[in-house]
C-alpha positions in Angstrom: 50.9 35.1 18.5 47.8 33.1 19.4 44.5 34.7 20.4 43.6 35.0 24.1 40.6 33.0 25.3 37.3 34.9 25.7 36.5 34.8 29.4 33.1 36.6 28.8 31.4 38.7 26.2 30.5 41.5 28.7 32.8 43.7 30.7 33.4 43.3 34.4 32.1 46.5 36.0 33.7 46.9 39.3 34.2 49.6 42.0 37.8 49.5 42.9 39.7 50.9 45.9 43.1 52.6 45.4 45.8 50.1 44.7 47.6 48.0 42.1 45.8 45.3 40.2 46.8 42.8 37.6 44.4 42.2 34.7 44.3 38.8 33.0 45.3 39.2 29.4 45.2 35.5 28.4 41.6 34.8 29.4 42.5 31.6 31.2 42.4 32.9 34.8 39.8 31.3 37.1 39.7 34.7 38.9 38.5 36.9 36.0 39.2 39.7 35.3 42.3 39.3 37.5 45.4 37.3 36.8 45.9 34.0 38.7 49.1 32.9 36.9 47.3 30.7 34.3 49.3 32.5 31.6 52.6 30.9 32.6 54.4 29.2 29.8 52.2 31.1 27.2 52.5 34.2 25.1 50.6 36.5 27.4 51.4 38.3 30.6 49.1 40.3 32.9 48.6 44.1 32.5 49.1 46.3 35.5 46.3 48.6 36.5 46.9 51.3 39.1 44.0 53.1 40.7 44.7 56.3 42.6 41.2 57.0 44.0 38.1 54.8 44.4 36.2 54.6 41.1 34.1 52.3 38.9 35.8 50.7 35.9 34.6 48.5 33.1 37.3 45.9 32.5 37.5 43.9 29.3 36.7 40.2 29.6 36.7 39.3 25.9 40.4 40.2 25.8 40.1 41.9 22.4 40.1 45.5 23.6 42.5 48.1 22.1 42.4 50.0 25.4 43.6 47.2 27.8 42.5 46.6 30.5 39.4 48.8 29.9 36.5 47.7 27.7 36.2 49.4 24.4 33.1 47.5 23.2 35.1 45.0 21.1 32.9 42.2 22.6 30.0 43.5 20.5 31.6 42.1 17.3 32.2 38.6 18.6 
């Protein structure tokens, strides 16, 4: 499997309302960190993120996290 593109080397820190979101796993979305369908025809698919109450999250943008979609600090080694 090919490596995803690095969208940024810092997490996207966002305050999210309750709902379902789709995190970009391929790194090609023009709407980072969210999926815009750019993965179609490739090896990657978006990851579902469900938020039950308003909260702040740090979402991975380097696409190397082991805790997708949340940042685990992997960008520090790139």
